[in-house]
C-alpha positions in Angstrom: 13.6 33.9 272.9 15.5 31.7 270.5 13.5 29.1 268.7 14.2 25.3 268.3 16.2 25.0 271.6 17.0 21.7 273.2 16.1 20.7 276.8 18.2 22.6 279.4 18.8 21.4 283.0 18.8 24.1 285.8 19.6 23.1 289.4 19.4 25.1 292.6 21.9 24.0 295.1 22.2 25.1 298.8 25.8 24.2 299.8 27.3 27.2 301.7 30.5 27.2 299.6 32.7 30.1 300.7 30.8 33.4 300.9 27.9 32.2 298.7 25.1 30.0 300.1 24.9 28.0 297.0 24.9 27.9 293.3 22.5 27.9 290.4 24.0 25.5 287.8 22.9 25.6 284.2 23.4 22.9 281.6 22.9 24.4 278.2 21.1 21.9 276.1 22.0 23.6 272.8 25.8 24.0 273.3 26.5 21.3 275.9 28.2 23.8 278.2 27.6 24.4 281.8 27.4 27.8 283.5 27.2 28.5 287.2 25.7 31.5 289.2 26.4 32.1 292.9 23.4 32.4 295.2 23.8 35.1 297.8 21.9 35.5 301.1 21.5 39.3 301.2 21.7 39.1 305.0 18.3 37.4 305.4 16.5 34.4 304.1 14.0 36.6 302.4 16.7 38.4 300.5 18.5 35.5 298.8 19.3 36.4 295.2 21.4 35.6 292.1 22.9 38.0 289.5 22.0 36.7 286.0 23.3 38.5 282.9 20.6 40.2 280.9 22.1 41.6 277.7 19.0 42.8 276.3 18.5 45.2 279.2 22.1 45.9 280.4 25.3 45.0 278.6 27.5 46.6 281.3 26.7 44.9 284.5 24.6 42.0 286.0 21.3 42.8 287.7 20.1 41.5 291.1 17.2 39.0 290.9 15.7 37.9 294.2 14.7 34.2 294.4 11.3 35.1 295.7 10.6 36.8 292.3 11.4 33.8 290.2 10.8 30.6 292.3 7.5 29.0 293.2 6.6 29.0 296.8 7.4 25.4 297.6 10.9 25.6 296.2 11.6 29.0 297.7 10.7 27.5 301.1 13.0 24.6 300.6 15.9 27.1 299.8 15.0 29.3 302.9 14.7 26.3 305.2 18.1 24.9 304.1 19.6 28.4 304.6 18.1 28.6 308.1 19.3 25.2 309.1 22.7 25.4 307.5 21.9 22.2 305.6 22.4 21.2 302.0 19.6 20.8 299.4 19.4 20.5 295.7 16.5 20.8 293.3 15.9 20.8 289.6 14.1 23.9 288.2 11.8 23.1 285.4 10.2 25.3 282.8 7.1 25.3 284.9 9.0 26.4 287.9 10.7 29.4 286.2 8.1 30.2 283.4 9.6 32.5 280.8 12.7 33.1 283.0 14.0 29.5 282.3 15.1 30.1 278.8 16.2 33.7 279.3 18.4 32.5 282.2 20.1 30.0 279.9 20.5 32.5 277.0 21.8 35.3 279.2 24.5 33.1 280.6 25.4 31.6 277.3 25.8 35.2 276.0 28.0 36.0 279.1 30.1 32.9 278.4 30.8 34.0 274.8 31.8 37.6 276.0 34.0 36.1 278.7 35.8 33.8 276.2 36.5 36.7 273.9 37.7 38.9 276.8 40.2 36.0 277.7 41.4 35.8 274.1 39.7 32.6 273.1 37.3 33.7 270.3 36.7 30.2 269.0 33.2 29.2 268.4 31.6 26.1 266.8 29.3 26.3 263.8 26.5 25.4 266.2 27.3 28.4 268.5 27.4 30.7 265.5 24.0 29.5 264.3 22.6 30.0 267.8 24.0 33.5 268.0 22.4 34.4 264.7 19.0 33.2 266.1 19.5 35.0 269.3 20.3 38.2 267.4 17.1 38.0 265.6 15.2 37.7 268.8 16.6 41.0 270.0 20.0 40.2 271.5 22.8 42.7 270.9 25.5 42.1 268.3 28.9 40.9 269.4 31.5 42.2 267.0 33.9 39.2 267.2 31.1 36.8 266.5 29.8 39.0 263.6 33.3 38.7 262.2 33.2 34.9 262.7 29.8 34.6 260.9 31.0 36.8 258.1 34.2 34.8 257.7 32.2 31.5 257.7 29.9 32.9 255.0 33.0 33.8 252.9 35.1 30.9 253.8 36.7 29.8 250.6 39.9 27.7 250.5 43.2 29.2 249.4 43.2 26.6 246.6 39.8 27.6 245.4 40.6 31.3 245.8 43.7 30.8 243.7 41.6 29.5 240.8 39.0 32.3 241.2 41.7 35.0 241.0 43.3 33.4 238.0 40.0 33.3 236.2 39.4 37.0 237.2 42.7 37.9 235.7 41.9 36.0 232.5 38.7 38.0 232.2 40.8 41.2 232.5 43.2 39.9 229.8 40.2 39.4 227.6 39.2 43.0 228.0 42.8 44.2 227.3 44.6 44.4 224.0 47.4 41.8 223.3 50.9 43.0 224.0 53.7 42.4 221.5 56.6 40.6 223.3 60.0 42.3 222.9 61.8 38.9 223.0 59.9 36.9 220.3 57.7 39.6 218.8 54.6 37.4 219.5 51.4 39.0 220.9 50.6 37.9 224.4 48.2 38.6 227.2 48.9 41.8 229.2 49.0 40.2 232.7 51.3 37.2 233.2 51.4 35.2 236.5 54.8 35.6 238.1 54.5 34.1 241.5 52.1 32.4 244.0 52.9 32.7 247.7 50.9 31.4 250.7 51.6 32.6 254.2 49.3 31.2 256.8 45.7 32.0 255.7 47.0 34.6 253.1 47.3 34.0 249.4 49.5 36.4 247.3 49.4 36.2 243.5 51.7 38.5 241.6 51.3 39.3 237.9 53.6 41.1 235.6 52.2 43.8 233.4 53.6 43.3 229.8 52.8 47.0 229.0 55.8 47.9 231.1 57.5 44.6 231.9 59.9 44.7 234.8 58.5 48.0 236.2 54.8 47.4 236.7 53.0 44.4 238.4 49.6 43.6 239.9 49.2 41.7 243.1 46.0 40.1 244.5 46.0 39.2 248.2 43.3 37.0 249.6 42.9 36.7 253.3 40.8 33.7 254.3 40.0 34.9 257.7 37.8 37.7 256.4 37.3 36.5 252.8 38.5 39.7 251.2 40.7 40.3 248.2 42.8 43.4 247.7 44.0 44.3 244.2 47.2 46.3 244.2 49.2 47.8 241.4 52.9 48.6 241.8 55.1 50.7 239.7 58.8 51.3 240.2 60.0 54.9 239.6 63.7 55.6 240.0 64.1 52.4 242.0 61.2 53.4 244.5 58.1 51.2 244.4 54.7 53.0 244.5 51.6 51.0 245.2 48.0 51.8 244.3 44.9 50.2 245.7 42.8 49.4 242.7 39.9 47.4 244.3 38.9 45.6 247.4 36.1 43.0 247.4 35.0 39.7 248.9 36.2 36.6 247.1 32.5 35.6 246.4 32.0 39.0 244.8 35.0 38.5 242.7 33.7 35.1 241.6 30.5 36.8 240.4 32.5 39.4 238.4 34.1 36.6 236.4 30.9 36.4 234.2 30.4 40.1 234.0 32.1 42.9 232.2 34.8 44.5 234.2 34.0 48.1 234.9 36.5 51.0 235.2 37.9 51.2 238.7 38.8 54.0 241.0 42.5 54.2 241.8 43.7 55.2 245.3 47.3 55.9 245.9 48.7 54.3 249.1 52.1 54.0 250.7 53.8 50.7 251.2 53.2 50.8 255.0 49.5 51.6 254.4 49.2 48.6 252.2 50.8 46.3 254.6 48.6 47.6 257.4 45.4 47.2 255.3 46.2 43.6 254.4 46.7 42.5 258.2 
């Protein structure tokens, strides 16, 4: 059960709307959202039930929960009387009325709402929802991959402008650890990696550096994707007019920031094709 939750409001309404005999409406005090569960009659007043979502127990389908198992006797009788008379009634269900089930009902429907939004292609969550999700996960709720990605992206959320400064400092560090290269044009000794271009496409930053050891043929590109906070370091050589790219490293932008003040270690080089590189950066 998530800690530090706000006051929730749960109402049981007997209204005979369509096939259902009523609704159980839930106002989530933590998110401000409202969820609604249908109340079904089961063919008899003693068999009225709802189908709450209980992700801790079953992620695949909802479970039948009979009202006589969760409501106190007086409220249950009110629902059954309205059911028999075909009349309308509405009642607020307090924490005392539902005991432990009060908070679990809210959390289960909140969880179901998140999964439904993801399934409908609307995986946008507020910072508050991400905080609540992390709290619920600590209390035993299963992970949701999309929300995990959002949490990780938030933790690594660094602007493109700041990322550009970090990458440039990172390359400066590499230049400090590399010998100066004598320029063929003015015979002066210059740093190995020279910034050639900076391009921004949506949430992606591309910084291309020319390698003075083989000017015109070798280059190094850093691609930062703000959505996942990752930076790819790619070396490109041109042989007989055909570019060949090599994945040198892949790390989070925050990890790169910490490397600025440490000695750059030797890196493993993995050869990749142009298509693989484009697929990896998406």
